[in-house]
C-alpha positions in Angstrom: 97.3 -47.1 -92.8 99.6 -45.3 -95.0 101.0 -48.2 -96.8 97.2 -49.3 -97.5 96.8 -45.9 -98.9 100.1 -46.1 -101.0 98.8 -49.7 -102.3 95.7 -48.4 -103.3 96.9 -45.6 -105.4 99.4 -47.9 -107.0 96.6 -50.4 -108.1 94.6 -47.4 -109.5 97.7 -46.3 -111.5 98.0 -49.3 -112.7 93.9 -49.7 -113.9 94.1 -46.2 -115.7 97.6 -47.4 -117.5 96.1 -50.7 -118.2 92.8 -48.7 -119.6 94.6 -46.6 -121.6 96.8 -49.4 -123.3 93.5 -51.1 -124.1 91.9 -47.9 -126.1 95.3 -47.5 -127.5 95.0 -51.1 -129.1 91.6 -50.6 -130.5 92.1 -47.6 -132.1 95.2 -49.4 -133.6 92.5 -52.1 -134.5 90.0 -49.4 -135.8 92.5 -47.7 -138.1 93.8 -51.4 -139.6 90.0 -52.1 -140.2 89.3 -49.2 -142.1 92.6 -49.0 -144.3 92.8 -52.9 -145.2 96.2 -52.6 -145.1 99.1 -52.4 -142.4 101.3 -49.7 -144.2 98.4 -47.3 -144.7 97.1 -47.9 -141.2 100.7 -47.1 -139.8 101.1 -43.9 -141.8 97.5 -42.7 -140.7 98.4 -43.3 -137.0 102.1 -41.9 -137.5 103.9 -44.7 -136.6 105.8 -47.9 -138.1 104.7 -51.1 -139.4 106.3 -53.5 -137.1 105.0 -52.0 -133.7 101.4 -51.6 -135.0 102.0 -55.3 -136.2 102.9 -56.5 -133.0 100.1 -54.4 -131.0 97.4 -56.2 -132.9 99.1 -59.2 -132.6 99.0 -58.5 -128.5 95.4 -58.1 -129.0 94.5 -61.2 -130.9 96.5 -63.0 -128.1 94.8 -61.1 -125.1 90.8 -62.2 -127.0 92.2 -66.1 -127.9 90.6 -65.1 -131.2 92.0 -64.5 -134.8 90.4 -60.7 -135.8 92.0 -60.1 -139.2 92.8 -62.6 -142.4 96.3 -61.5 -143.6 97.2 -61.8 -147.4 99.7 -60.2 -150.1 97.4 -57.6 -150.8 95.9 -56.5 -147.2 93.8 -57.7 -144.5 90.0 -58.5 -144.1 88.6 -58.7 -140.7 86.9 -62.0 -139.4 83.5 -62.5 -138.2 85.0 -61.7 -134.5 87.0 -59.2 -135.6 83.7 -57.4 -137.5 82.2 -57.5 -133.8 85.1 -56.2 -132.2 85.1 -53.4 -134.8 81.7 -52.0 -134.1 82.1 -52.6 -130.2 85.6 -50.7 -130.7 84.2 -47.9 -132.2 81.2 -47.3 -130.0 84.0 -47.5 -126.7 86.3 -45.1 -128.6 83.6 -42.6 -129.5 82.4 -42.9 -125.5 86.1 -42.3 -124.1 86.4 -39.4 -126.7 83.5 -37.7 -125.3 84.4 -38.5 -121.6 87.7 -36.9 -122.2 86.2 -33.9 -123.9 83.9 -33.2 -121.0 87.1 -33.7 -118.6 89.1 -31.2 -120.9 86.4 -29.0 -121.0 85.9 -28.6 -116.9 89.5 -27.6 -116.6 90.1 -25.3 -119.3 89.0 -21.6 -119.8 89.5 -20.9 -123.6 91.3 -22.3 -126.4 93.1 -20.1 -128.4 93.0 -20.8 -132.6 95.8 -19.3 -134.5 94.5 -18.8 -138.2 96.5 -17.5 -141.4 94.2 -15.2 -143.8 91.1 -17.5 -144.5 92.5 -20.8 -143.3 89.7 -20.9 -140.7 87.1 -20.7 -143.4 88.8 -23.2 -145.5 88.3 -26.1 -142.6 84.6 -25.7 -142.6 81.9 -25.9 -140.6 82.4 -29.6 -139.6 85.2 -29.1 -137.2 83.2 -26.0 -135.5 80.4 -28.1 -135.1 82.0 -31.4 -134.0 84.3 -29.4 -131.8 81.0 -27.7 -130.2 79.4 -30.7 -129.7 82.6 -32.3 -127.9 83.6 -29.2 -126.0 80.3 -27.0 -125.4 81.7 -25.2 -122.2 85.2 -24.3 -123.7 85.7 -20.6 -125.2 87.1 -20.3 -128.4 89.4 -17.3 -129.0 90.9 -16.6 -132.7 94.1 -14.7 -133.5 94.6 -13.9 -137.2 98.4 -13.5 -138.0 99.7 -12.0 -141.4 102.6 -13.1 -143.5 105.4 -12.4 -140.8 104.5 -15.7 -139.0 103.1 -18.6 -140.6 102.7 -20.9 -137.6 100.0 -18.0 -136.6 101.2 -17.4 -133.1 102.7 -21.0 -131.9 106.2 -20.0 -132.3 105.5 -17.0 -129.8 103.4 -18.8 -127.5 100.0 -16.9 -128.4 98.2 -19.7 -129.9 97.4 -23.0 -128.7 96.6 -24.5 -132.1 96.6 -23.1 -135.4 95.0 -23.4 -139.1 97.8 -22.7 -141.5 99.9 -23.6 -144.6 102.8 -24.8 -145.2 105.7 -24.6 -145.9 107.5 -23.4 -143.2 110.2 -24.2 -140.5 108.7 -26.7 -138.6 111.4 -26.9 -135.8 109.3 -28.0 -132.6 106.0 -28.0 -134.7 103.6 -30.7 -135.1 101.3 -31.1 -138.2 98.5 -32.8 -139.9 97.9 -32.4 -143.4 94.2 -31.3 -143.9 94.3 -30.8 -147.6 97.1 -30.2 -150.2 96.1 -27.5 -153.1 97.9 -26.8 -156.5 99.0 -23.3 -156.8 98.3 -21.0 -159.5 99.6 -17.3 -160.1 97.2 -14.2 -159.9 97.0 -12.1 -162.5 95.1 -9.0 -163.6 92.2 -10.2 -166.3 93.9 -8.1 -168.6 97.3 -9.5 -168.7 98.3 -11.6 -171.6 99.2 -14.7 -169.7 95.8 -14.5 -168.1 94.5 -16.3 -171.1 96.6 -19.4 -170.8 95.6 -22.6 -169.4 98.5 -22.8 -167.3 101.7 -21.5 -166.9 105.3 -22.6 -165.9 107.5 -20.3 -163.3 110.1 -19.6 -166.4 106.7 -17.5 -167.9 107.2 -15.0 -165.0 110.8 -14.6 -165.1 110.5 -10.5 -165.9 107.3 -9.8 -163.3 107.7 -8.0 -160.3 106.6 -10.5 -156.8 105.1 -9.1 -153.9 107.6 -9.3 -151.0 107.6 -10.5 -147.6 108.3 -8.8 -144.4 111.9 -8.8 -143.8 113.3 -11.5 -141.4 110.0 -13.6 -142.4 111.1 -17.6 -142.2 113.3 -18.0 -145.0 111.3 -21.7 -145.9 107.9 -19.8 -145.9 109.5 -16.5 -147.9 110.9 -18.4 -150.5 107.8 -20.8 -151.5 105.7 -17.9 -151.7 108.6 -16.2 -153.7 107.9 -18.5 -156.5 109.7 -21.4 -155.0 113.1 -19.0 -155.0 115.0 -17.8 -152.6 114.4 -13.9 -151.4 116.3 -11.9 -153.7 116.4 -14.2 -156.8 113.3 -12.7 -158.3 112.2 -9.1 -159.4 111.4 -7.3 -155.7 107.4 -5.8 -156.1 106.0 -3.8 -153.0 106.0 -5.8 -149.5 102.8 -7.3 -148.3 101.7 -8.7 -144.7 98.2 -10.1 -145.9 96.3 -11.8 -148.6 94.3 -8.5 -149.3 97.4 -6.2 -149.8 98.7 -8.8 -152.0 96.1 -9.0 -153.9 95.8 -5.2 -154.3 99.5 -5.1 -155.1 98.5 -7.3 -158.4 95.2 -5.1 -159.1 97.1 -1.8 -158.9 100.5 -2.1 -159.8 100.1 -5.2 -162.2 102.8 -7.5 -160.1 102.4 -11.2 -159.7 101.6 -13.3 -156.8 101.2 -16.8 -155.7 97.9 -18.8 -154.2 96.3 -21.9 -153.7 93.6 -22.5 -156.5 90.3 -21.9 -155.8 90.6 -18.9 -153.4 87.9 -16.1 -154.4 89.2 -13.3 -155.9 87.9 -9.8 -156.6 86.7 -8.7 -160.0 89.3 -7.8 -162.3 91.8 -10.8 -161.0 92.6 -14.3 -162.4 94.6 -17.6 -160.8 95.9 -19.7 -163.7 97.5 -22.9 -162.2 101.2 -22.9 -162.2 102.4 -26.4 -163.7 106.1 -26.5 -162.2 104.6 -25.3 -158.7 104.9 -27.4 -155.7 101.7 -27.9 -154.0 100.5 -25.8 -150.7 99.0 -27.8 -147.6 96.8 -26.3 -145.5 97.5 -27.9 -142.0 96.5 -27.9 -138.4 99.5 -27.3 -136.3 100.5 -27.1 -132.7 103.6 -26.7 -130.3 105.3 -30.0 -129.9 105.6 -29.6 -126.2 102.3 -28.6 -125.7 100.0 -31.6 -124.3 96.4 -30.0 -123.5 94.0 -32.3 -124.1 91.7 -29.8 -125.9 94.7 -29.1 -128.4 94.8 -32.7 -129.2 91.2 -33.3 -129.2 90.8 -30.1 -131.6 93.7 -31.9 -133.8 91.8 -35.0 -134.1 88.5 -33.4 -135.3 90.5 -31.1 -137.9 92.3 -34.2 -139.1 88.8 -36.5 -138.9 86.5 -33.6 -141.0 89.4 -33.4 -143.7 88.8 -37.4 -144.4 85.4 -36.4 -145.3 85.4 -33.4 -147.6 88.6 -35.3 -149.5 92.5 -33.8 -149.1 93.8 -33.2 -152.6 92.7 -30.9 -155.5 94.3 -31.5 -158.8 95.7 -29.2 -161.2 97.2 -29.6 -164.7 101.0 -30.6 -164.9 103.8 -30.3 -167.5 106.2 -27.6 -167.9 109.1 -28.4 -170.1 112.6 -28.7 -168.5 
């Protein structure tokens, strides 16, 4: 009897593994049809091109049909490929809903860390999609300050985070939701506020708000005008966006911010032509295998494709 049960469990395990592999192949195929290019699809799937090519050949061999017409410029689905694409989308959506229901049944809550207004920037699409897939999951939000750009991931206080790069990403995975050009926040009566664009050199004699002592050096250098801490005139220490804004408003210092952020009356944000962009990301601890975390990341990533990923700004500083 024990031998029969063991064989049964082995067969069930093999079936589950087979189904997982088939779903993975379908996911690869859907990405390839949507991107129309092996290189772009591989980048979207966070893998290299050779294993993607092998996987698609395996799928065609298993089905006994040609699914894609390959050319030097990309790929196009055959009639059989069009049919499989429609069926695969339906199957993957059903699988995602089933995974969400299973995850919700075994989870009490998901803690989302956020930095400043990063959660608001993601928009309602993520909220609606996550609530639809996981109606029974309680969401807790934890707001972090500038001292922790991982918004609680590093300390284990958050399961997933909505934050901004760059920071030390050792042990942290992330996906870029949007890349924003940066600008310098100035008072409206500042002579530089009348300029269309500025360069970092224009701000060499201005005091910069300082982040808390001991902050991640990668993070600190970026918001210090792409300069290591100590390399600029020091302004007041700030821990939050509001403190930084008030330091500019009251003390006449300068601050760096992604373009498009709402500012109080009396302040403007002038694009910085030679400052790198700041990316809004969804991030997680690499060791966290929670299905809920994976689902949140996928929903945020998918929603970002809808509202676009890059804002443009003027460029062109001499030097």
